[in-house]
C-alpha positions as CSV (number, residue, x, y, z in Angstrom):
1,M,-16.6,-26.5,47.0
2,R,-19.0,-25.0,44.4
3,T,-18.6,-21.6,46.0
4,L,-14.8,-21.9,45.8
5,N,-15.0,-23.0,42.2
6,A,-17.3,-20.1,41.4
7,L,-14.9,-17.7,43.1
8,A,-11.9,-19.1,41.2
9,A,-13.8,-18.8,37.9
10,L,-14.7,-15.2,38.7
11,L,-11.1,-14.4,39.7
12,A,-9.8,-15.9,36.4
13,A,-12.3,-13.9,34.4
14,Q,-11.2,-10.7,36.2
15,I,-7.6,-11.5,35.4
16,L,-8.4,-12.1,31.8
17,A,-10.4,-9.0,31.6
18,T,-7.6,-6.9,33.2
19,A,-5.1,-8.4,30.7
20,A,-7.4,-7.6,27.8
21,W,-7.9,-4.0,29.1
22,A,-4.1,-3.6,29.4
23,D,-3.7,-4.7,25.8
24,C,-6.2,-1.9,24.9
25,T,-4.4,0.8,26.7
26,P,-0.9,0.9,25.2
27,R,1.4,3.8,25.9
28,S,1.5,4.6,22.1
29,L,0.6,3.2,18.7
30,R,2.7,3.0,15.6
31,L,1.5,3.5,12.0
32,A,3.9,2.2,9.4
33,V,3.6,3.4,5.8
34,I,5.2,2.4,2.5
35,P,7.6,5.0,1.0
36,I,5.5,6.5,-1.9
37,K,6.8,10.1,-1.5
38,S,9.6,11.9,0.2
39,A,9.9,11.5,4.0
40,D,9.3,15.2,4.5
41,D,6.1,15.2,2.4
42,M,4.7,12.1,4.1
43,T,5.4,13.4,7.6
44,R,3.7,16.7,6.9
45,E,0.7,15.1,5.1
46,H,0.0,12.5,7.8
47,Q,-0.3,14.9,10.8
48,P,-4.1,15.2,10.5
49,L,-4.4,11.4,10.5
50,L,-2.1,11.0,13.4
51,Q,-4.0,13.6,15.4
52,R,-7.4,11.9,14.6
53,L,-6.2,8.5,15.6
54,S,-4.6,9.8,18.8
55,Q,-7.9,11.5,19.8
56,A,-9.8,8.3,19.0
57,T,-7.5,5.9,20.9
58,G,-6.3,8.2,23.7
59,V,-2.6,7.6,23.1
60,P,0.1,9.2,20.9
61,V,0.3,7.7,17.4
62,E,3.8,7.6,15.8
63,L,4.4,7.6,12.1
64,V,7.0,5.2,10.8
65,I,8.1,5.8,7.2
66,A,9.8,2.6,6.2
67,A,12.8,2.5,3.9
68,S,11.2,-0.2,1.7
69,Y,7.9,-2.0,1.2
70,E,9.4,-5.2,2.8
71,S,10.3,-3.2,5.9
72,V,6.6,-2.4,6.4
73,V,5.7,-6.0,6.0
74,D,8.3,-6.9,8.6
75,A,6.9,-4.3,11.0
76,I,3.3,-5.3,10.8
77,V,4.1,-9.0,11.1
78,S,6.6,-8.7,13.9
79,G,4.5,-6.4,16.0
80,G,6.8,-3.4,15.3
81,A,3.7,-1.6,14.0
82,D,0.1,-1.7,15.1
83,I,-1.4,-0.3,11.8
84,A,0.1,-0.1,8.4
85,R,-0.6,1.2,4.9
86,L,0.6,-1.5,2.6
87,G,0.6,-2.0,-1.2
88,P,-1.8,-4.7,-2.3
89,A,1.0,-7.2,-3.0
90,S,2.7,-6.2,0.3
91,Y,-0.5,-7.1,2.1
92,V,-0.6,-10.5,0.4
93,L,3.0,-11.1,1.5
94,A,2.2,-10.0,5.0
95,K,-0.9,-12.3,5.2
96,Q,1.2,-15.2,4.0
97,R,3.4,-14.7,7.0
98,D,0.6,-14.0,9.4
99,P,-3.0,-14.9,8.3
100,K,-4.4,-12.7,11.1
101,V,-3.2,-9.5,9.5
102,E,-6.5,-7.7,8.7
103,P,-7.3,-5.1,6.0
104,F,-9.9,-2.6,7.1
105,A,-9.8,0.6,4.9
106,T,-8.6,1.8,1.5
107,F,-8.9,5.0,-0.5
108,T,-11.2,5.8,-3.4
109,L,-9.5,7.5,-6.3
110,S,-10.5,10.4,-8.4
111,A,-10.4,10.0,-12.1
112,G,-7.1,11.0,-13.7
113,P,-5.3,10.7,-17.1
114,Y,-4.4,7.1,-16.4
115,T,-6.8,5.9,-13.7
116,P,-10.7,5.7,-13.6
117,A,-12.6,6.9,-10.5
118,G,-13.0,4.1,-7.9
119,S,-10.9,1.8,-5.8
120,H,-8.8,0.2,-8.6
121,Y,-5.7,1.2,-10.4
122,Q,-3.3,-0.5,-12.8
123,A,0.4,-1.1,-13.3
124,L,1.6,0.8,-16.4
125,L,4.7,0.5,-18.6
126,L,5.4,4.1,-19.6
127,T,7.9,5.6,-22.0
128,R,8.6,9.2,-23.0
129,R,6.2,10.8,-25.5
130,D,8.7,10.8,-28.4
131,S,9.3,7.0,-28.1
132,P,8.1,4.5,-30.7
133,D,4.8,2.7,-30.2
134,G,4.8,-0.9,-29.0
135,I,6.9,-2.9,-26.6
136,D,9.2,-4.5,-29.3
137,A,11.3,-1.3,-29.4
138,L,12.0,-1.8,-25.6
139,H,13.7,-5.2,-26.0
140,G,17.2,-4.9,-24.5
141,R,16.6,-1.4,-23.0
142,R,16.8,-0.2,-19.5
143,V,13.6,-0.2,-17.4
144,A,12.9,1.4,-14.0
145,L,10.9,-0.4,-11.3
146,S,10.1,1.0,-7.9
147,D,10.7,-1.6,-5.2
148,P,11.0,-5.4,-5.3
149,A,7.8,-5.7,-3.1
150,S,5.8,-3.0,-4.9
151,T,2.6,-4.3,-6.6
152,S,2.6,-2.2,-9.7
153,G,6.3,-1.4,-9.7
154,S,7.6,-4.9,-9.6
155,L,5.4,-7.9,-8.7
156,I,2.5,-7.4,-11.2
157,P,4.9,-6.6,-14.1
158,N,6.9,-9.8,-13.3
159,A,3.7,-11.8,-13.2
160,E,1.7,-10.4,-16.1
161,F,4.1,-8.6,-18.5
162,P,6.0,-11.7,-19.7
163,K,2.7,-13.1,-21.2
164,Q,2.8,-10.2,-23.7
165,A,6.6,-9.9,-24.0
166,G,7.2,-13.7,-24.4
167,A,10.0,-13.6,-21.9
168,P,10.7,-12.8,-18.2
169,L,11.6,-9.2,-17.4
170,A,15.2,-9.9,-16.8
171,Q,15.5,-11.5,-20.3
172,F,13.4,-9.0,-22.2
173,F,15.0,-5.8,-20.9
174,G,18.7,-5.1,-20.9
175,A,18.7,-3.8,-17.3
176,L,16.3,-3.6,-14.4
177,V,16.8,-0.5,-12.2
178,Y,15.0,-0.3,-8.8
179,A,14.4,3.5,-8.2
180,G,13.0,3.2,-4.7
181,N,9.5,4.6,-5.4
182,H,7.2,5.5,-8.3
183,D,8.1,9.2,-8.4
184,K,11.8,8.4,-8.6
185,A,11.1,5.9,-11.4
186,L,9.3,8.6,-13.3
187,E,12.1,11.1,-12.8
188,A,14.6,8.5,-14.1
189,L,12.4,8.2,-17.2
190,L,12.2,11.9,-17.8
191,D,15.9,12.3,-17.3
192,A,16.5,9.6,-19.9
193,R,18.4,7.5,-17.4
194,V,16.0,4.7,-18.3
195,D,14.0,4.0,-21.5
196,A,10.8,2.9,-19.7
197,A,9.3,2.6,-16.2
198,F,6.7,0.3,-14.5
199,V,4.6,2.5,-12.2
200,A,1.2,2.7,-10.6
201,S,-1.4,4.6,-12.8
202,E,-2.5,6.7,-9.9
203,R,1.0,7.7,-9.0
204,A,1.6,8.7,-12.6
205,D,-1.6,10.8,-12.4
206,A,-0.4,12.5,-9.2
207,Y,3.1,13.1,-10.6
208,L,1.6,14.9,-13.7
209,A,-0.6,17.1,-11.5
210,R,2.1,17.9,-9.0
211,H,4.5,19.0,-11.7
212,A,1.9,20.6,-14.0
213,L,2.9,18.3,-16.8
214,A,0.7,17.6,-19.9
215,A,-1.2,14.3,-20.0
216,D,0.8,13.2,-23.1
217,T,4.2,13.6,-21.2
218,F,4.3,9.8,-21.1
219,K,3.2,7.2,-23.5
220,V,1.4,4.0,-22.2
221,Q,3.0,0.9,-23.7
222,W,1.2,-1.7,-21.5
223,R,-1.5,-1.9,-18.8
224,S,-2.1,-4.6,-16.2
225,A,-5.5,-5.9,-15.1
226,P,-7.2,-3.7,-12.5
227,I,-5.8,-3.9,-9.0
228,H,-7.7,-3.1,-5.8
229,Y,-6.0,-0.1,-4.1
230,D,-3.6,0.1,-1.0
231,P,-5.1,-1.3,2.2
232,Y,-4.7,-0.1,5.7
233,V,-4.2,-3.1,7.9
234,F,-4.3,-4.1,11.6
235,S,-1.6,-6.2,13.2
236,A,-2.7,-9.5,14.7
237,S,-1.8,-8.3,18.2
238,L,-4.0,-5.2,18.2
239,C,-7.0,-5.7,20.5
240,P,-10.6,-5.6,19.2
241,A,-11.6,-2.5,21.1
242,L,-8.8,-0.4,19.6
243,K,-9.7,-1.7,16.1
244,V,-13.3,-0.5,16.6
245,R,-12.1,3.0,17.6
246,I,-9.6,3.2,14.7
247,R,-12.2,2.1,12.2
248,K,-14.7,4.7,13.4
249,A,-12.0,7.4,13.3
250,M,-11.0,6.7,9.7
251,L,-14.3,5.7,8.2
252,E,-17.3,7.3,9.9
253,D,-16.7,11.0,9.4
254,A,-15.6,11.8,5.9
255,G,-15.1,15.5,6.6
256,A,-12.7,15.0,9.5
257,L,-9.9,13.6,7.2
258,A,-10.8,15.4,4.0
259,G,-7.5,17.3,4.0
260,F,-5.5,14.1,4.6
261,V,-7.4,12.2,1.9
262,A,-6.8,15.0,-0.6
263,S,-3.1,15.0,0.2
264,Q,-3.0,11.3,-0.8
265,D,-4.4,12.1,-4.2
266,A,-7.6,10.3,-3.3
267,S,-11.3,11.2,-2.9
268,G,-12.3,9.2,0.1
269,L,-11.8,6.3,2.6
270,V,-14.0,3.2,2.4
271,P,-14.1,-0.2,4.2
272,V,-12.2,-3.1,2.7
273,S,-11.7,-6.8,3.5
274,A,-9.5,-9.7,2.5
275,Q,-12.0,-10.7,-0.2
276,E,-11.1,-7.7,-2.4
277,Y,-7.4,-8.9,-2.6
278,A,-8.2,-12.6,-3.2
279,P,-7.7,-12.4,-7.0
280,L,-4.3,-10.8,-6.5
281,Q,-3.4,-13.4,-3.9
282,R,-4.2,-16.2,-6.4
283,L,-2.2,-14.5,-9.2
284,M,0.8,-14.2,-6.9
285,E,0.6,-17.8,-5.7
286,A,0.4,-19.0,-9.3
287,A,3.4,-16.8,-10.3
288,M,5.4,-18.2,-7.4
289,A,4.5,-21.8,-8.3
290,R,5.9,-21.4,-11.8
């Protein structure tokens, strides 16, 4: 009887091991990303990362450029994506839906006109250079935001800006216009289709550099508290062995992805954990409770 029990236990262990190995040998993997630039630019820029991850995992890696921030949250929570680049607030929303979603890497940023070097950025309220100083002149005006689930382009402004303005965004401004991403919000501002725009400081830095614009093209009317930058996250269903390979591929050889990192207006990739986003999670929970 003991022999039979031992054989049964061994067989069960082999079955479990086979299932675990099957989970670690998928036919392909999917990387979903938030829409921060045009689809053509993002597709071109991500090729080195896709190749690096494919070599590390032994399977093709497909890039999924989502139509919205919420679409990326849906993909990583539902299993439609195995890895995702999320905005900080999008990560918090994903973690609320599935606590096993795991952040593992983020970018370090070079210093720019609006952003200090490091892993933090800020939400900014920008106007054109010829606009009056102070937020009072913006009462009743049109403001651009990026996406309802964007950290700096919606959620942080809705949580923090009313403390200074004395009223919720929808009451303070005459109209809220969702542009789709930060670049489009800045274009709307320059084209005078809106009077102000809430954007990420590092996206504003990148926009100035890409279009060779002077640092005083925009005027900063408000800054949020510092925010830890975008995390790459694993879905809850991704097996531990693949997580190890992906971590190594993205974090252990800085030179291998130097071109990709530069294309993301960043200076490096570093490890990150849920702890770095805990202050933002508390802020969002407090805002939702009001």
